[in-house]
C-alpha positions as CSV (number, residue, x, y, z in Angstrom):
1,X,16.8,-8.7,-13.5
2,X,17.3,-6.1,-15.5
3,X,20.5,-7.7,-16.9
4,X,18.5,-10.6,-17.4
5,X,15.2,-9.3,-18.9
6,X,17.4,-6.9,-21.8
7,X,19.0,-10.5,-22.8
8,X,16.6,-12.0,-25.5
9,X,17.4,-13.8,-28.5
10,X,16.3,-13.9,-31.7
11,X,12.7,-15.0,-30.4
12,X,12.4,-11.6,-28.0
13,X,13.0,-14.3,-25.7
14,X,15.2,-14.7,-22.7
15,X,17.4,-17.6,-23.2
16,X,17.1,-20.3,-20.4
17,X,21.2,-21.1,-20.2
18,X,21.1,-17.6,-19.6
19,X,19.2,-18.1,-16.5
20,X,21.5,-21.4,-15.6
21,X,24.9,-19.8,-15.9
22,X,24.1,-17.2,-13.8
23,X,23.3,-19.5,-10.5
24,X,25.1,-22.4,-11.6
25,X,28.1,-23.5,-9.0
26,X,29.4,-27.1,-7.8
27,X,26.7,-26.9,-5.3
28,X,24.0,-26.0,-6.9
29,X,23.2,-28.3,-10.1
30,X,21.4,-27.6,-14.0
31,X,18.6,-30.0,-12.5
32,X,17.7,-28.2,-9.4
33,X,17.9,-24.3,-11.0
34,X,15.6,-25.6,-13.9
35,X,13.2,-27.3,-11.1
36,X,13.5,-23.9,-9.4
37,X,12.5,-21.7,-12.3
38,X,9.4,-23.9,-12.6
39,X,8.3,-23.8,-9.0
40,X,8.9,-19.9,-9.1
41,X,6.6,-19.6,-12.1
42,X,9.2,-19.1,-14.9
43,X,8.3,-22.1,-17.1
44,X,10.2,-22.3,-20.2
45,X,8.9,-23.7,-23.6
46,X,11.3,-25.9,-26.4
47,X,11.8,-24.7,-29.8
48,X,13.5,-26.0,-32.4
49,X,16.9,-24.0,-33.1
50,X,18.6,-23.9,-36.8
51,X,16.3,-27.3,-37.6
52,X,18.9,-29.2,-36.1
53,X,19.2,-28.0,-32.6
54,X,16.6,-27.9,-29.6
55,X,16.5,-25.4,-27.1
56,X,14.4,-23.6,-24.5
57,X,13.7,-20.1,-23.6
58,X,11.2,-18.0,-21.4
59,X,8.3,-15.8,-21.8
60,X,9.8,-12.7,-20.8
61,X,5.9,-11.9,-19.0
62,X,6.3,-14.2,-17.1
63,X,9.8,-12.9,-16.1
64,X,8.8,-10.5,-13.6
65,X,10.6,-8.9,-11.1
66,X,8.2,-10.9,-8.1
67,X,9.7,-14.6,-9.6
68,X,13.2,-13.5,-9.9
69,X,12.8,-12.9,-6.5
70,X,11.5,-16.5,-5.6
71,X,14.1,-17.8,-7.6
72,X,16.5,-16.3,-6.1
73,X,15.3,-17.2,-2.8
74,X,14.6,-21.2,-4.0
75,X,18.3,-21.5,-5.0
76,X,20.1,-19.4,-2.4
77,X,17.8,-19.2,0.7
78,X,19.1,-18.2,3.7
79,X,21.5,-19.6,6.7
80,X,19.0,-19.7,9.0
81,X,16.7,-21.6,6.5
82,X,19.2,-24.1,7.1
83,X,19.6,-24.2,10.5
84,X,15.8,-24.2,10.9
85,X,15.9,-27.1,8.5
86,X,18.1,-29.4,10.7
87,X,16.5,-28.0,14.4
88,X,13.6,-29.3,13.1
89,X,14.6,-32.5,11.5
90,X,17.2,-33.1,14.1
91,X,19.7,-36.6,14.0
92,X,17.1,-38.5,11.5
93,X,18.2,-36.7,8.8
94,X,14.0,-36.7,7.0
95,X,10.8,-36.9,7.7
96,X,8.3,-38.9,7.8
97,X,5.3,-38.3,6.2
98,X,2.8,-38.2,9.3
99,X,5.4,-36.2,11.2
100,X,5.8,-33.7,8.4
101,X,2.4,-33.2,8.2
102,X,2.4,-32.6,11.9
103,X,4.6,-30.2,11.8
104,X,2.1,-28.7,9.3
105,X,-0.7,-29.0,11.5
106,X,0.8,-28.0,14.6
107,X,3.6,-25.3,13.8
108,X,1.8,-24.3,10.2
109,X,-1.6,-24.3,11.3
110,X,-2.4,-25.8,8.0
111,X,-5.3,-28.5,9.4
112,X,-6.4,-29.4,6.4
113,X,-5.3,-32.8,5.6
114,X,-5.9,-32.9,2.0
115,X,-3.5,-29.7,1.2
116,X,-1.7,-31.0,3.6
117,X,-0.3,-34.0,1.9
118,X,-0.7,-32.2,-1.7
119,X,1.9,-30.3,0.3
120,X,3.9,-33.6,1.2
121,X,3.9,-34.7,-2.5
122,X,5.2,-31.4,-3.6
123,X,8.6,-31.6,-1.3
124,X,8.9,-35.6,-0.7
125,X,12.0,-37.3,-2.2
126,X,11.6,-40.6,-4.0
127,X,12.1,-42.0,-1.1
128,X,8.9,-40.8,0.3
129,X,10.5,-38.9,2.9
130,X,11.0,-35.2,3.5
131,X,15.5,-34.6,3.7
132,X,17.0,-31.4,5.0
133,X,16.6,-30.3,1.8
134,X,13.3,-30.5,0.6
135,X,12.3,-28.9,4.7
136,X,14.7,-25.3,4.1
137,X,13.0,-25.8,0.3
138,X,9.2,-25.9,1.7
139,X,10.4,-22.7,4.2
140,X,11.4,-20.8,1.0
141,X,8.5,-21.6,-1.0
142,X,5.0,-19.8,-1.4
143,X,3.3,-21.9,1.7
144,X,5.3,-19.9,3.8
145,X,4.6,-16.4,3.0
146,X,3.4,-13.8,5.6
147,X,-0.1,-13.4,4.6
148,X,-2.0,-15.4,1.9
149,X,-2.6,-13.2,-1.1
150,X,-6.4,-13.4,-1.4
151,X,-6.2,-11.6,1.9
152,X,-5.2,-8.5,-0.7
153,X,-8.0,-8.6,-3.1
154,X,-10.3,-9.1,-0.1
155,X,-13.3,-6.3,-1.0
156,X,-14.6,-4.0,1.4
157,X,-18.0,-2.2,1.7
158,X,-17.9,1.0,-0.9
159,X,-21.4,1.9,0.1
160,X,-20.3,4.4,3.6
161,X,-19.6,8.0,3.4
162,X,-16.4,9.1,2.5
163,X,-15.4,9.7,5.8
164,X,-15.7,6.5,6.8
165,X,-12.1,5.5,4.8
166,X,-8.4,5.3,4.9
167,X,-7.6,7.0,2.0
168,X,-4.4,6.4,0.6
169,X,-2.4,10.0,0.0
170,X,0.7,11.9,-1.3
171,X,1.8,15.7,0.0
172,X,4.3,18.2,-1.9
173,X,4.0,16.4,-5.9
174,X,4.2,19.8,-6.9
175,X,8.4,19.9,-5.2
176,X,10.6,19.2,-6.9
177,X,13.2,18.2,-5.0
178,X,13.8,18.1,-0.7
179,X,10.9,18.7,1.5
180,X,12.3,21.5,2.7
181,X,14.5,24.2,0.1
182,X,12.5,22.2,-3.2
183,X,11.5,24.4,-5.3
184,X,8.2,24.3,-6.6
185,X,6.9,23.9,-10.0
186,X,4.0,25.3,-12.4
187,X,4.6,22.0,-14.5
188,X,3.0,19.7,-11.9
189,X,-0.1,21.8,-14.1
190,X,0.7,20.8,-17.4
191,X,-1.4,20.1,-19.9
192,X,0.7,17.4,-20.5
193,X,0.5,16.1,-16.9
194,X,-2.7,16.6,-16.5
195,X,-3.6,14.4,-19.3
196,X,-1.4,12.0,-17.8
197,X,-4.2,12.0,-14.8
198,X,-6.3,11.8,-16.8
199,X,-5.4,8.4,-18.2
200,X,-3.8,6.6,-14.8
201,X,-6.1,8.2,-12.5
202,X,-8.2,4.8,-12.7
203,X,-6.6,2.2,-14.4
204,X,-6.1,0.0,-10.8
205,X,-9.3,1.4,-9.4
206,X,-12.5,2.8,-10.0
207,X,-12.6,4.7,-6.9
208,X,-12.9,8.6,-6.7
209,X,-9.2,10.8,-7.2
210,X,-8.9,14.1,-5.4
211,X,-6.3,16.5,-6.2
212,X,-4.9,18.8,-3.9
213,X,-4.0,21.7,-5.0
214,X,-1.8,24.2,-3.2
215,X,-3.1,27.7,-5.1
216,X,-1.1,30.7,-4.8
217,X,-1.4,31.8,-8.2
218,X,-2.9,34.8,-9.6
219,X,-7.0,35.0,-10.7
220,X,-5.6,34.5,-14.5
221,X,-3.7,31.3,-14.3
222,X,-6.6,30.4,-12.7
223,X,-9.0,30.9,-14.9
224,X,-6.2,28.6,-16.9
225,X,-6.3,25.7,-14.2
226,X,-10.1,25.9,-14.4
227,X,-10.2,25.7,-18.1
228,X,-7.8,22.6,-18.3
229,X,-9.3,21.1,-15.6
230,X,-12.6,21.6,-17.5
231,X,-11.3,20.9,-21.2
232,X,-9.1,17.2,-20.3
233,X,-11.2,16.0,-17.2
234,X,-14.5,16.3,-18.7
235,X,-17.2,14.2,-17.3
236,X,-14.0,12.5,-15.1
237,X,-15.1,15.4,-13.0
238,X,-17.2,16.0,-10.5
239,X,-18.2,19.9,-11.1
240,X,-21.2,19.6,-8.9
241,X,-23.2,18.0,-6.0
242,X,-24.9,14.5,-6.0
243,X,-28.6,14.8,-6.2
244,X,-28.9,12.8,-3.1
245,X,-26.0,14.2,-1.3
246,X,-26.7,18.5,-1.3
247,X,-24.6,20.7,0.2
248,X,-26.4,21.5,3.3
249,X,-26.2,20.9,6.8
250,X,-25.8,17.9,8.7
251,X,-26.1,15.8,5.3
252,X,-23.2,13.3,5.3
253,X,-20.9,12.9,2.2
254,X,-21.3,10.6,-0.5
255,X,-20.2,7.0,-0.5
256,X,-17.3,6.3,-2.8
257,X,-19.7,3.8,-4.8
258,X,-21.3,7.3,-5.7
259,X,-18.0,8.8,-6.9
260,X,-16.9,5.8,-9.3
261,X,-14.4,7.5,-12.0
262,X,-14.6,11.1,-11.1
263,X,-11.9,13.3,-9.7
264,X,-12.9,15.9,-7.4
265,X,-11.3,19.2,-6.9
266,X,-9.9,20.2,-3.3
267,X,-8.7,23.8,-3.6
268,X,-9.1,27.7,-1.7
269,X,-13.0,27.8,-2.1
270,X,-15.0,31.2,-2.0
271,X,-17.7,31.0,0.6
272,X,-21.4,30.8,0.5
273,X,-23.2,33.5,2.5
274,X,-23.1,32.3,6.0
275,X,-20.4,30.3,6.0
276,X,-16.8,31.2,7.5
277,X,-14.3,32.7,5.1
278,X,-11.2,31.2,6.4
279,X,-9.1,28.8,4.4
280,X,-6.8,26.3,5.1
281,X,-3.2,27.3,6.5
282,X,-1.0,24.9,6.5
283,X,2.0,26.3,5.7
284,X,1.3,28.9,9.2
285,X,0.9,25.6,10.8
286,X,4.1,23.8,10.0
287,X,6.0,26.9,10.7
288,X,7.4,26.3,6.7
289,X,6.1,29.8,4.7
290,X,5.6,29.1,1.3
291,X,2.5,31.8,1.3
292,X,2.5,34.4,-1.7
293,X,-0.5,37.7,-1.5
294,X,-3.8,35.8,-1.1
295,X,-6.2,36.9,-3.9
296,X,-10.0,35.9,-4.2
297,X,-10.6,32.7,-5.7
298,X,-11.5,32.4,-9.6
299,X,-15.5,31.9,-9.2
300,X,-15.1,28.9,-11.6
301,X,-12.1,26.9,-9.9
302,X,-13.7,27.8,-7.1
303,X,-17.3,26.2,-8.1
304,X,-15.3,22.7,-8.5
305,X,-14.7,22.0,-5.0
306,X,-17.4,20.3,-3.9
307,X,-16.7,18.0,-1.2
308,X,-13.8,19.0,-0.1
309,X,-14.0,21.9,0.7
310,X,-10.6,23.7,3.1
311,X,-11.1,24.9,6.2
312,X,-9.4,26.6,9.4
313,X,-10.4,24.5,11.9
314,X,-11.6,26.4,15.0
315,X,-12.5,23.0,17.8
316,X,-15.0,20.3,17.1
317,X,-17.4,21.2,18.6
318,X,-17.4,24.4,16.4
319,X,-17.3,21.6,13.0
320,X,-20.0,20.0,14.5
321,X,-22.5,22.2,15.9
322,X,-21.7,23.7,12.2
323,X,-22.5,20.2,9.9
324,X,-20.6,21.2,7.1
325,X,-19.8,17.6,6.6
326,X,-17.8,18.1,2.7
327,X,-15.9,20.8,4.8
328,X,-12.4,19.4,5.3
329,X,-9.2,20.9,7.9
330,X,-5.5,19.9,7.2
331,X,-3.7,19.8,10.5
332,X,-0.1,19.5,10.7
333,X,1.8,15.8,12.2
334,X,2.6,18.0,15.4
335,X,-1.0,19.1,15.9
336,X,-2.3,16.4,14.8
337,X,-0.2,14.6,17.5
338,X,-1.2,17.2,19.7
339,X,-5.6,16.4,19.1
340,X,-4.8,12.3,20.0
341,X,-3.7,12.5,22.9
342,X,-5.5,15.3,24.5
343,X,-9.3,14.6,22.8
344,X,-8.9,11.3,21.2
345,X,-12.5,10.3,21.2
346,X,-13.6,14.0,20.3
347,X,-10.9,13.4,17.2
348,X,-12.8,10.2,16.3
349,X,-16.2,11.4,16.1
350,X,-14.9,14.7,14.8
351,X,-13.2,11.9,11.9
352,X,-17.0,9.9,11.2
353,X,-18.3,13.3,9.8
354,X,-15.9,14.8,7.5
355,X,-12.7,14.2,5.7
356,X,-9.4,15.1,7.8
357,X,-6.0,15.1,6.3
358,X,-2.3,15.2,8.4
359,X,0.8,15.6,6.3
360,X,4.1,15.3,7.4
361,X,5.9,17.9,9.7
362,X,8.3,20.3,7.5
363,X,11.5,19.0,9.7
364,X,11.4,15.2,7.9
365,X,13.7,17.1,5.2
366,X,14.2,13.1,3.4
367,X,9.5,12.5,3.9
368,X,11.0,9.8,6.7
369,X,6.8,9.7,8.5
370,X,5.3,6.7,8.8
371,X,5.2,4.6,5.5
372,X,1.1,3.9,5.3
373,X,0.9,2.3,2.0
374,X,1.2,-2.1,3.1
375,X,-2.1,-1.0,4.4
376,X,-3.3,0.6,1.0
377,X,-1.8,-3.2,-0.6
378,X,-5.2,-4.5,0.5
379,X,-8.3,-3.8,-1.0
380,X,-6.8,-4.7,-4.4
381,X,-4.7,-1.4,-4.0
382,X,-7.5,0.5,-4.6
383,X,-6.2,3.7,-2.6
384,X,-9.5,3.3,0.0
385,X,-9.3,1.2,3.3
386,X,-12.8,1.0,5.0
387,X,-11.9,1.7,8.9
388,X,-13.3,-0.4,11.4
389,X,-16.3,-0.1,13.2
390,X,-15.1,1.4,16.2
391,X,-13.8,4.5,14.5
392,X,-17.2,4.5,12.0
393,X,-19.6,5.4,15.2
394,X,-20.9,9.2,14.6
395,X,-20.8,10.4,18.4
396,X,-17.7,9.8,20.8
397,X,-19.5,7.9,23.6
398,X,-19.0,4.8,23.9
399,X,-15.7,4.4,21.8
400,X,-12.8,2.1,23.4
401,X,-10.2,4.9,23.6
402,X,-7.8,2.6,25.7
403,X,-3.9,1.7,26.0
404,X,-4.3,-1.4,23.8
405,X,-5.8,0.9,20.7
406,X,-2.3,2.9,20.8
407,X,-0.3,-0.8,20.7
408,X,-3.1,-2.0,18.0
409,X,-3.9,-5.3,20.1
410,X,-7.4,-4.6,21.5
411,X,-8.8,-4.9,17.4
412,X,-6.9,-6.4,15.0
413,X,-9.1,-5.2,12.1
414,X,-7.3,-2.3,12.4
415,X,-3.9,-3.8,13.4
416,X,-0.5,-3.1,11.4
417,X,2.8,-4.3,11.7
418,X,5.7,-2.5,10.7
419,X,8.8,-4.0,9.8
420,X,11.8,-2.2,9.4
421,X,15.8,-2.7,8.7
422,X,18.2,-0.2,9.2
423,X,22.3,-0.4,9.2
424,X,24.4,1.1,11.5
425,X,23.8,4.6,10.5
426,X,20.5,4.3,10.9
427,X,19.7,3.9,6.6
428,X,16.5,2.4,6.2
429,X,17.7,-0.7,3.7
430,X,14.1,-2.7,4.2
431,X,10.7,-2.4,4.7
432,X,7.1,-3.4,5.3
433,X,3.8,-3.5,6.5
434,X,1.5,-5.5,6.9
435,X,-1.9,-6.3,8.5
436,X,-2.1,-8.7,12.2
437,X,-5.7,-10.3,11.3
438,X,-3.8,-11.5,8.0
439,X,-0.9,-13.0,9.8
440,X,-0.5,-16.7,9.3
441,X,1.2,-18.7,12.4
442,X,4.3,-20.8,11.2
443,X,7.6,-20.3,10.0
444,X,7.0,-17.3,7.4
445,X,8.8,-15.0,5.1
446,X,8.2,-11.5,4.9
447,X,9.1,-9.9,1.4
448,X,10.7,-6.2,2.1
449,X,9.7,-3.3,-0.1
450,X,12.8,-0.2,-0.3
451,X,11.7,3.0,1.3
452,X,10.0,3.5,-2.4
453,X,7.9,1.1,-1.4
454,X,9.7,-1.1,-4.5
455,X,10.1,-4.5,-4.5
456,X,13.1,-5.7,-2.7
457,X,14.9,-9.2,-3.2
458,X,15.5,-8.9,0.5
459,X,13.4,-10.4,3.4
460,X,12.7,-11.9,7.3
461,X,12.2,-15.1,8.1
462,X,10.0,-15.2,11.4
463,X,8.4,-17.9,13.1
464,X,4.7,-16.2,14.9
465,X,3.0,-18.3,16.8
466,X,-0.6,-17.3,19.0
467,X,-0.6,-16.4,22.2
468,X,-3.5,-15.4,24.4
469,X,-5.8,-15.8,21.3
470,X,-3.7,-12.5,19.5
471,X,-1.7,-13.3,16.8
């Protein structure tokens, strides 16, 4: 894909012949490639070359990685597609219209007759049958993707308190190397980096962005960080509480709706009179020592910490009685798992009031923790997902805590299915996380991602059926 994208003609476009030459073989004819390009969303346009010859080329804007992946799948479908087409059609070598539409209804869950007829018209041959070749073209088409693309763009209510959302986050992004032995770098706090954050923070959505500073700096350096944040972020920076959500006992956190295009700072904060001055100490919890001598927090930087004030966790009851919803605690993966096992109901109730962050344990030297990115593909990729209703109740009583939550069956709206493909040495070759309530029945292909969530050309082919009313 990269080579084809770079090989442009004098018009700055990609020659159709270059793409055809890549796939042309005894079994794959030019006409098949041209049709597959059209079906993949890679249309070619005709132009006059040297005032005599007519040639075709492709706009690079239409030659995306995903479109090339679709083309590859259509022209080189996995052997399973042929086997399934053979099994479905059998000795008849072709499907009649009625049989194919019945297959779409009974197996693929497409009960809209008009839509089924449109699909039939697209894949039928000149003699009005669905051949084996047409069947495996159908199985490789967009009609057999596992989750409806519209599912990813469905909007969610952004009017609940911040604690009612899962928020996409990163960990130790200031490290320049591996998790354990990587060196921290002040380059991540440079002027140009903050400029880049300002320019890109809201390019995809207007949801609030939280910057978490692990601050062991001197007062002099903290003053520099404070000045850079104020000068670069300007009005984007939340530097005082919202009038409707003061920092008072039992006052809920503001909703994302109230914080559109705002940057929030999480940093150590000087305690107000009567408040606990203990700060979150995640280095101690993780067993890793990166700590520098404690210093007083620069007052300007301290004042920028509003609704994300880190505090050392002293127990669920202590936090509930204190009622400071603007405080939050960070737990190591190990500690978080212990709390979930020992006090699941209290943990859920606590998380309805305050933000809670769980970070990977330090022994994950390859950052092999559970990749949640597929979860945040939904809601337009905004990085915010509304928790299901049973995880937003303000009291621990009545919250379902059966084993079905653990195995993600009882509440499909909060369940995700993770696919991971490994080689013999347990290296991850591809993975994907999909929402259970968005899965479609029938034969479906799942396009895998790399461990860094980048697209890949690998895919799984599944048969999904409904059992007992659940996907």
